[in-house]
N, CA, C and O atoms as a GROMACS GRO file, in nm:
protein
  364
    1MET      N    1   0.515   0.492   0.318
    1MET     CA    2   0.638   0.528   0.249
    1MET      C    3   0.625   0.673   0.201
    1MET      O    4   0.527   0.709   0.135
    2LEU      N    5   0.725   0.754   0.235
    2LEU     CA    6   0.726   0.893   0.189
    2LEU      C    7   0.776   0.899   0.045
    2LEU      O    8   0.833   0.802  -0.005
    3ARG      N    9   0.756   1.011  -0.022
    3ARG     CA   10   0.795   1.026  -0.163
    3ARG      C   11   0.943   0.998  -0.187
    3ARG      O   12   0.982   0.949  -0.293
    4ASP      N   13   1.026   1.032  -0.086
    4ASP     CA   14   1.170   1.010  -0.104
    4ASP      C   15   1.213   0.868  -0.070
    4ASP      O   16   1.332   0.838  -0.071
    5GLY      N   17   1.116   0.779  -0.041
    5GLY     CA   18   1.146   0.640  -0.011
    5GLY      C   19   1.164   0.610   0.137
    5GLY      O   20   1.186   0.495   0.174
    6THR      N   21   1.156   0.712   0.222
    6THR     CA   22   1.171   0.694   0.366
    6THR      C   23   1.049   0.623   0.423
    6THR      O   24   0.935   0.660   0.394
    7MET      N   25   1.073   0.520   0.504
    7MET     CA   26   0.963   0.453   0.573
    7MET      C   27   0.911   0.545   0.682
    7MET      O   28   0.989   0.611   0.751
    8ALA      N   29   0.780   0.550   0.697
    8ALA     CA   30   0.718   0.636   0.798
    8ALA      C   31   0.609   0.560   0.871
    8ALA      O   32   0.550   0.465   0.818
    9ALA      N   33   0.583   0.603   0.993
    9ALA     CA   34   0.473   0.550   1.072
    9ALA      C   35   0.367   0.659   1.081
    9ALA      O   36   0.400   0.776   1.104
   10VAL      N   37   0.242   0.623   1.063
   10VAL     CA   38   0.132   0.719   1.068
   10VAL      C   39   0.046   0.686   1.188
   10VAL      O   40   0.000   0.573   1.204
   11LYS      N   41   0.025   0.786   1.273
   11LYS     CA   42  -0.058   0.768   1.392
   11LYS      C   43  -0.181   0.857   1.377
   11LYS      O   44  -0.170   0.979   1.365
   12VAL      N   45  -0.297   0.795   1.377
   12VAL     CA   46  -0.423   0.869   1.368
   12VAL      C   47  -0.479   0.881   1.509
   12VAL      O   48  -0.510   0.781   1.573
   13LEU      N   49  -0.493   1.003   1.556
   13LEU     CA   50  -0.543   1.028   1.690
   13LEU      C   51  -0.695   1.021   1.692
   13LEU      O   52  -0.760   1.048   1.591
   14SER      N   53  -0.750   0.986   1.803
   14SER     CA   54  -0.894   0.969   1.819
   14SER      C   55  -0.968   1.100   1.791
   14SER      O   56  -0.928   1.206   1.839
   15ALA      N   57  -1.075   1.091   1.715
   15ALA     CA   58  -1.159   1.207   1.688
   15ALA      C   59  -1.230   1.252   1.815
   15ALA      O   60  -1.275   1.367   1.824
   16GLU      N   61  -1.241   1.164   1.914
   16GLU     CA   62  -1.307   1.198   2.040
   16GLU      C   63  -1.213   1.267   2.139
   16GLU      O   64  -1.254   1.303   2.249
   17SER      N   65  -1.087   1.284   2.099
   17SER     CA   66  -0.991   1.348   2.189
   17SER      C   67  -1.039   1.487   2.228
   17SER      O   68  -1.096   1.560   2.146
   18ARG      N   69  -1.017   1.522   2.351
   18ARG     CA   70  -1.058   1.653   2.401
   18ARG      C   71  -0.952   1.759   2.378
   18ARG      O   72  -0.971   1.876   2.412
   19GLN      N   73  -0.840   1.718   2.318
   19GLN     CA   74  -0.733   1.813   2.292
   19GLN      C   75  -0.775   1.906   2.179
   19GLN      O   76  -0.813   1.861   2.071
   20GLY      N   77  -0.769   2.035   2.203
   20GLY     CA   78  -0.806   2.134   2.103
   20GLY      C   79  -0.696   2.155   2.002
   20GLY      O   80  -0.583   2.108   2.021
   21ILE      N   81  -0.727   2.225   1.895
   21ILE     CA   82  -0.631   2.249   1.788
   21ILE      C   83  -0.511   2.328   1.838
   21ILE      O   84  -0.398   2.300   1.799
   22LYS      N   85  -0.534   2.427   1.925
   22LYS     CA   86  -0.424   2.508   1.977
   22LYS      C   87  -0.325   2.421   2.056
   22LYS      O   88  -0.204   2.434   2.038
   23GLU      N   89  -0.376   2.333   2.142
   23GLU     CA   90  -0.290   2.244   2.221
   23GLU      C   91  -0.217   2.146   2.131
   23GLU      O   92  -0.099   2.118   2.152
   24PHE      N   93  -0.287   2.093   2.031
   24PHE     CA   94  -0.227   1.998   1.938
   24PHE      C   95  -0.112   2.064   1.863
   24PHE      O   96  -0.004   2.005   1.852
   25LEU      N   97  -0.132   2.185   1.811
   25LEU     CA   98  -0.028   2.254   1.735
   25LEU      C   99   0.090   2.293   1.824
   25LEU      O  100   0.204   2.291   1.779
   26THR      N  101   0.062   2.327   1.951
   26THR     CA  102   0.171   2.356   2.045
   26THR      C  103   0.254   2.231   2.068
   26THR      O  104   0.377   2.237   2.071
   27GLU      N  105   0.187   2.117   2.085
   27GLU     CA  106   0.258   1.990   2.103
   27GLU      C  107   0.342   1.957   1.980
   27GLU      O  108   0.456   1.911   1.993
   28ILE      N  109   0.288   1.980   1.862
   28ILE     CA  110   0.361   1.955   1.737
   28ILE      C  111   0.487   2.040   1.732
   28ILE      O  112   0.594   1.991   1.696
   29LYS      N  113   0.474   2.167   1.768
   29LYS     CA  114   0.591   2.257   1.766
   29LYS      C  115   0.699   2.207   1.861
   29LYS      O  116   0.817   2.207   1.826
   30VAL      N  117   0.661   2.166   1.980
   30VAL     CA  118   0.759   2.116   2.078
   30VAL      C  119   0.828   1.991   2.023
   30VAL      O  120   0.951   1.980   2.029
   31ILE      N  121   0.751   1.898   1.970
   31ILE     CA  122   0.807   1.774   1.916
   31ILE      C  123   0.899   1.804   1.798
   31ILE      O  124   1.007   1.747   1.788
   32ALA      N  125   0.857   1.893   1.710
   32ALA     CA  126   0.935   1.923   1.589
   32ALA      C  127   1.066   1.992   1.622
   32ALA      O  128   1.164   1.977   1.549
   33ASP      N  129   1.069   2.068   1.732
   33ASP     CA  130   1.190   2.142   1.769
   33ASP      C  131   1.295   2.056   1.840
   33ASP      O  132   1.408   2.100   1.856
   34ILE      N  133   1.258   1.936   1.881
   34ILE     CA  134   1.350   1.849   1.954
   34ILE      C  135   1.421   1.756   1.856
   34ILE      O  136   1.358   1.687   1.776
   35GLU      N  137   1.552   1.757   1.863
   35GLU     CA  138   1.631   1.662   1.784
   35GLU      C  139   1.719   1.583   1.879
   35GLU      O  140   1.800   1.641   1.952
   36HIS      N  141   1.702   1.453   1.880
   36HIS     CA  142   1.778   1.367   1.969
   36HIS      C  143   1.791   1.231   1.903
   36HIS      O  144   1.698   1.184   1.839
   37ASN      N  145   1.906   1.168   1.919
   37ASN     CA  146   1.932   1.038   1.857
   37ASN      C  147   1.834   0.931   1.902
   37ASN      O  148   1.810   0.835   1.828
   38ASN      N  149   1.778   0.944   2.021
   38ASN     CA  150   1.690   0.841   2.075
   38ASN      C  151   1.542   0.870   2.055
   38ASN      O  152   1.457   0.800   2.110
   39LEU      N  153   1.510   0.973   1.978
   39LEU     CA  154   1.370   1.006   1.951
   39LEU      C  155   1.343   0.995   1.802
   39LEU      O  156   1.429   1.025   1.720
   40VAL      N  157   1.224   0.952   1.769
   40VAL     CA  158   1.187   0.945   1.628
   40VAL      C  159   1.163   1.085   1.575
   40VAL      O  160   1.124   1.175   1.649
   41LYS      N  161   1.187   1.103   1.448
   41LYS     CA  162   1.169   1.232   1.382
   41LYS      C  163   1.023   1.249   1.344
   41LYS      O  164   0.959   1.156   1.296
   42LEU      N  165   0.971   1.369   1.366
   42LEU     CA  166   0.836   1.403   1.321
   42LEU      C  167   0.848   1.460   1.181
   42LEU      O  168   0.910   1.564   1.161
   43TYR      N  169   0.787   1.392   1.082
   43TYR     CA  170   0.794   1.437   0.944
   43TYR      C  171   0.681   1.532   0.908
   43TYR      O  172   0.699   1.621   0.825
   44GLY      N  173   0.566   1.513   0.971
   44GLY     CA  174   0.453   1.599   0.936
   44GLY      C  175   0.331   1.565   1.018
   44GLY      O  176   0.333   1.474   1.101
   45TYR      N  177   0.224   1.638   0.993
   45TYR     CA  178   0.100   1.620   1.067
   45TYR      C  179  -0.018   1.673   0.985
   45TYR      O  180   0.000   1.743   0.885
   46CYS      N  181  -0.135   1.638   1.028
   46CYS     CA  182  -0.259   1.691   0.972
   46CYS      C  183  -0.345   1.738   1.088
   46CYS      O  184  -0.364   1.665   1.186
   47ALA      N  185  -0.397   1.858   1.077
   47ALA     CA  186  -0.487   1.912   1.178
   47ALA      C  187  -0.603   1.981   1.106
   47ALA      O  188  -0.624   2.102   1.120
   48GLU      N  189  -0.676   1.902   1.029
   48GLU     CA  190  -0.786   1.956   0.949
   48GLU      C  191  -0.918   1.910   1.009
   48GLU      O  192  -0.942   1.790   1.023
   49GLY      N  193  -1.003   2.005   1.043
   49GLY     CA  194  -1.130   1.971   1.108
   49GLY      C  195  -1.102   1.899   1.238
   49GLY      O  196  -1.024   1.948   1.320
   50ASN      N  197  -1.164   1.784   1.257
   50ASN     CA  198  -1.135   1.708   1.380
   50ASN      C  199  -1.036   1.594   1.353
   50ASN      O  200  -1.020   1.505   1.436
   51HIS      N  201  -0.969   1.598   1.238
   51HIS     CA  202  -0.868   1.498   1.205
   51HIS      C  203  -0.734   1.540   1.265
   51HIS      O  204  -0.692   1.655   1.249
   52ARG      N  205  -0.670   1.447   1.334
   52ARG     CA  206  -0.538   1.470   1.394
   52ARG      C  207  -0.450   1.351   1.355
   52ARG      O  208  -0.471   1.240   1.402
   53ILE      N  209  -0.352   1.376   1.270
   53ILE     CA  210  -0.266   1.270   1.220
   53ILE      C  211  -0.121   1.313   1.237
   53ILE      O  212  -0.085   1.427   1.206
   54LEU      N  213  -0.038   1.222   1.285
   54LEU     CA  214   0.105   1.246   1.300
   54LEU      C  215   0.181   1.150   1.209
   54LEU      O  216   0.144   1.033   1.197
   55VAL      N  217   0.288   1.198   1.146
   55VAL     CA  218   0.373   1.114   1.061
   55VAL      C  219   0.514   1.118   1.120
   55VAL      O  220   0.579   1.222   1.121
   56TYR      N  221   0.558   1.002   1.168
   56TYR     CA  222   0.686   0.987   1.235
   56TYR      C  223   0.780   0.900   1.154
   56TYR      O  224   0.738   0.831   1.060
   57GLY      N  225   0.907   0.904   1.191
   57GLY     CA  226   1.001   0.807   1.138
   57GLY      C  227   0.959   0.668   1.184
   57GLY      O  228   0.909   0.652   1.295
   58TYR      N  229   0.977   0.570   1.099
   58TYR     CA  230   0.933   0.434   1.128
   58TYR      C  231   1.036   0.362   1.214
   58TYR      O  232   1.156   0.364   1.186
   59LEU      N  233   0.988   0.298   1.320
   59LEU     CA  234   1.072   0.213   1.404
   59LEU      C  235   1.020   0.070   1.395
   59LEU      O  236   0.901   0.045   1.414
   60GLU      N  237   1.108  -0.020   1.366
   60GLU     CA  238   1.070  -0.160   1.355
   60GLU      C  239   1.078  -0.227   1.492
   60GLU      O  240   1.153  -0.182   1.579
   61ASN      N  241   1.001  -0.332   1.511
   61ASN     CA  242   1.009  -0.415   1.631
   61ASN      C  243   0.963  -0.344   1.759
   61ASN      O  244   1.044  -0.319   1.848
   62ASN      N  245   0.839  -0.312   1.768
   62ASN     CA  246   0.778  -0.260   1.891
   62ASN      C  247   0.807  -0.113   1.914
   62ASN      O  248   0.869  -0.046   1.832
   63SER      N  249   0.760  -0.064   2.027
   63SER     CA  250   0.779   0.076   2.062
   63SER      C  251   0.900   0.092   2.153
   63SER      O  252   0.952  -0.006   2.207
   64LEU      N  253   0.943   0.216   2.170
   64LEU     CA  254   1.053   0.244   2.261
   64LEU      C  255   1.016   0.203   2.402
   64LEU      O  256   1.098   0.146   2.474
   65ALA      N  257   0.893   0.232   2.444
   65ALA     CA  258   0.849   0.194   2.579
   65ALA      C  259   0.857   0.044   2.599
   65ALA      O  260   0.902  -0.003   2.704
   66GLN      N  261   0.813  -0.033   2.500
   66GLN     CA  262   0.819  -0.179   2.511
   66GLN      C  263   0.963  -0.226   2.519
   66GLN      O  264   0.996  -0.318   2.594
   67THR      N  265   1.050  -0.162   2.440
   67THR     CA  266   1.191  -0.201   2.440
   67THR      C  267   1.258  -0.168   2.572
   67THR      O  268   1.334  -0.249   2.625
   68LEU      N  269   1.232  -0.048   2.625
   68LEU     CA  270   1.297  -0.006   2.749
   68LEU      C  271   1.241  -0.075   2.872
   68LEU      O  272   1.316  -0.115   2.960
   69LEU      N  273   1.109  -0.090   2.877
   69LEU     CA  274   1.046  -0.140   2.999
   69LEU      C  275   1.005  -0.286   2.991
   69LEU      O  276   0.976  -0.348   3.093
   70GLY      N  277   1.004  -0.341   2.872
   70GLY     CA  278   0.964  -0.481   2.856
   70GLY      C  279   0.813  -0.492   2.847
   70GLY      O  280   0.741  -0.410   2.903
   71ASP      N  281   0.768  -0.592   2.776
   71ASP     CA  282   0.624  -0.611   2.758
   71ASP      C  283   0.589  -0.760   2.763
   71ASP      O  284   0.506  -0.808   2.686
   72GLY      N  285   0.652  -0.829   2.853
   72GLY     CA  286   0.624  -0.972   2.864
   72GLY      C  287   0.705  -1.056   2.767
   72GLY      O  288   0.666  -1.168   2.734
   73GLY      N  289   0.818  -1.002   2.720
   73GLY     CA  290   0.906  -1.082   2.636
   73GLY      C  291   0.888  -1.065   2.487
   73GLY      O  292   0.945  -1.143   2.411
   74HIS      N  293   0.811  -0.966   2.441
   74HIS     CA  294   0.789  -0.949   2.298
   74HIS      C  295   0.901  -0.873   2.228
   74HIS      O  296   0.908  -0.875   2.105
   75SER      N  297   0.988  -0.807   2.301
   75SER     CA  298   1.097  -0.732   2.241
   75SER      C  299   1.222  -0.820   2.233
   75SER      O  300   1.257  -0.890   2.328
   76ASN      N  301   1.289  -0.815   2.117
   76ASN     CA  302   1.413  -0.889   2.100
   76ASN      C  303   1.533  -0.810   2.149
   76ASN      O  304   1.642  -0.866   2.162
   77ILE      N  305   1.515  -0.682   2.177
   77ILE     CA  306   1.624  -0.596   2.221
   77ILE      C  307   1.624  -0.591   2.373
   77ILE      O  308   1.521  -0.565   2.436
   78GLN      N  309   1.740  -0.616   2.432
   78GLN     CA  310   1.752  -0.613   2.577
   78GLN      C  311   1.860  -0.513   2.616
   78GLN      O  312   1.974  -0.523   2.570
   79PHE      N  313   1.825  -0.416   2.700
   79PHE     CA  314   1.918  -0.317   2.750
   79PHE      C  315   1.937  -0.336   2.899
   79PHE      O  316   1.845  -0.375   2.970
   80SER      N  317   2.058  -0.307   2.947
   80SER     CA  318   2.081  -0.304   3.091
   80SER      C  319   2.014  -0.178   3.145
   80SER      O  320   1.984  -0.086   3.070
   81TRP      N  321   1.990  -0.176   3.276
   81TRP     CA  322   1.926  -0.058   3.336
   81TRP      C  323   2.012   0.067   3.323
   81TRP      O  324   1.956   0.174   3.298
   82PRO      N  325   2.145   0.060   3.338
   82PRO     CA  326   2.225   0.181   3.314
   82PRO      C  327   2.210   0.235   3.171
   82PRO      O  328   2.205   0.356   3.150
   83THR      N  329   2.203   0.144   3.073
   83THR     CA  330   2.184   0.187   2.933
   83THR      C  331   2.048   0.250   2.915
   83THR      O  332   2.035   0.353   2.849
   84ARG      N  333   1.945   0.190   2.973
   84ARG     CA  334   1.809   0.247   2.964
   84ARG      C  335   1.807   0.387   3.022
   84ARG      O  336   1.745   0.478   2.966
   85ARG      N  337   1.874   0.405   3.136
   85ARG     CA  338   1.878   0.536   3.202
   85ARG      C  339   1.947   0.639   3.110
   85ARG      O  340   1.901   0.753   3.099
   86LYS      N  341   2.057   0.599   3.045
   86LYS     CA  342   2.128   0.689   2.955
   86LYS      C  343   2.041   0.729   2.836
   86LYS      O  344   2.048   0.843   2.789
   87ILE      N  345   1.959   0.637   2.786
   87ILE     CA  346   1.870   0.667   2.674
   87ILE      C  347   1.764   0.768   2.716
   87ILE      O  348   1.733   0.862   2.643
   88CYS      N  349   1.708   0.748   2.835
   88CYS     CA  350   1.599   0.834   2.883
   88CYS      C  351   1.649   0.968   2.935
   88CYS      O  352   1.578   1.068   2.925
   89GLN      N  353   1.769   0.970   2.991
   89GLN     CA  354   1.824   1.092   3.050
   89GLN      C  355   1.961   1.122   2.992
   89GLN      O  356   2.062   1.106   3.061
   90PRO      N  357   1.966   1.164   2.867
   90PRO     CA  358   2.098   1.190   2.806
   90PRO      C  359   2.166   1.309   2.874
   90PRO      O  360   2.100   1.398   2.930
   91THR      N  361   2.297   1.309   2.869
   91THR     CA  362   2.373   1.420   2.932
   91THR      C  363   2.385   1.537   2.839
   91THR      O  364   2.445   1.638   2.875
   0.00000   0.00000   0.00000
């Protein structure tokens, strides 16, 4: 939970990742600059020492990939293929 009451998801990246700090920060900049209704918002990150942490908007009920592609029936949300295509390739 963020200070303003917003629910957030925290992703801690592996310390064994071979991604360097420069690549990580470039990726953060790209993610932060993208605003789209179908993407979660990046609220913040940590890049201290070998710690790599991302703070995203919280999504309930599985991941987008599980929802779009299915994961053996664990998602309660069902989209038609044309809808999935529109989500992945907006005009």
